[in-house]
C-alpha positions as CSV (number, residue, x, y, z in Angstrom):
1,M,56.4,270.2,-21.6
2,Q,55.8,266.9,-20.0
3,T,58.3,264.1,-19.8
4,K,57.1,260.6,-19.8
5,I,58.9,258.2,-17.6
6,M,59.3,254.8,-19.4
7,A,59.7,251.8,-17.2
8,H,62.1,249.1,-18.3
9,P,60.1,246.3,-20.0
10,G,61.4,243.7,-17.5
11,F,60.6,245.8,-14.5
12,R,57.3,244.2,-13.8
13,T,58.7,240.7,-14.1
14,I,61.6,241.6,-11.7
15,T,59.1,243.2,-9.3
16,M,56.8,240.2,-9.3
17,G,59.8,237.9,-8.8
18,I,60.9,239.8,-5.7
19,V,57.3,239.9,-4.3
20,G,57.0,236.2,-4.9
21,A,60.3,235.4,-3.2
22,A,59.3,237.6,-0.2
23,L,56.0,235.7,0.0
24,V,57.7,232.3,0.0
25,V,60.1,233.4,2.8
26,S,57.3,234.9,4.9
27,C,55.4,231.6,4.6
28,F,58.4,229.8,6.1
29,F,58.4,232.1,9.1
30,A,54.6,232.0,9.4
31,A,54.6,228.2,9.4
32,G,57.4,228.1,11.9
33,V,60.7,226.7,10.8
34,P,61.5,223.6,12.9
35,K,64.2,224.0,15.5
36,A,67.4,222.2,14.7
37,H,68.3,219.3,17.1
38,A,71.6,217.6,17.6
39,A,71.7,214.2,16.0
40,Q,72.1,211.2,18.2
41,L,75.9,211.1,18.5
42,T,77.8,208.3,20.2
43,E,79.9,209.2,23.3
44,T,83.1,208.7,21.2
45,Q,81.9,211.2,18.6
46,I,81.0,213.7,21.3
47,Q,84.4,213.3,22.9
48,A,86.0,213.8,19.5
49,I,84.2,217.1,19.1
50,L,85.0,218.3,22.6
51,N,88.7,217.4,22.1
52,L,88.7,219.3,18.8
53,L,87.4,222.4,20.6
54,L,90.0,222.0,23.3
55,S,92.8,221.7,20.7
56,F,91.9,225.1,19.4
57,N,92.0,226.6,22.9
58,V,88.3,227.2,23.1
59,P,87.3,228.5,26.5
60,Q,86.3,225.8,29.0
61,A,82.9,227.5,29.5
62,T,82.2,227.1,25.8
63,V,83.3,223.5,25.8
64,T,81.1,222.8,28.8
65,N,78.1,224.4,27.0
66,V,78.7,222.4,23.8
67,S,79.0,219.2,26.0
68,N,75.7,219.9,27.7
69,I,74.0,220.5,24.3
70,L,75.4,217.4,22.8
71,H,74.4,215.4,25.9
72,N,70.9,217.0,25.7
73,K,71.3,218.6,29.1
74,K,69.6,221.9,29.7
């Protein structure tokens, strides 16, 4: 006695959708997603961000790191 396994009618459509989505995502990685860069902020804006971090008691090392990034220092 053999039992036939019947696939759901939409199985192929779902599978092709997943394969298509995976292909699109892999194309993004293959093409190289551009690295995010900080926008050109004014000094007043940078200071506001740093003061906000300090108001939440963020460690000074983190504040310094954020400051260096926003000032485009390595």
